[in-house]
C-alpha positions, 0 to 999 in steps of 0.5 A: 488516490489514496493508500495504505502502504508500509515502509521497512528499513531493512539493516546488515546485524540488525533486524529490520524496521517498518513503519505503517500509514495512509497517503493521498497524492495525485499519482502513485510514485508521490504515494512513495515519496509522501510514505518515505519521507513520514516514515523517516521522520519517524524512524529515524533510520541509520546504516539501511542496506537496503529499503521497501516502499510498500504500497499495499492498499487502495481507500479510494476505491468503491466498491462499485467500481469491481464487476460482479461474479458471476453466480449460477442465478444468473447462468442458469435460464428460464424453462 
């Protein structure tokens, strides 16, 4: 799976910093691990008090996998 992610570090006395990107892995846990590793390498945060990793969007899902919504035309019955 391929996902867009955001990793944010929060600090006691400084504003938070966020890194965004995309990663690919077979499991969501691996995506979080890779995202955190990439963000840590890019930003090198020090003295943080909390860290949040969010998988924002799965990019490899096809639109066909989503069920179409019912419309009034689909519900109309011919007399």
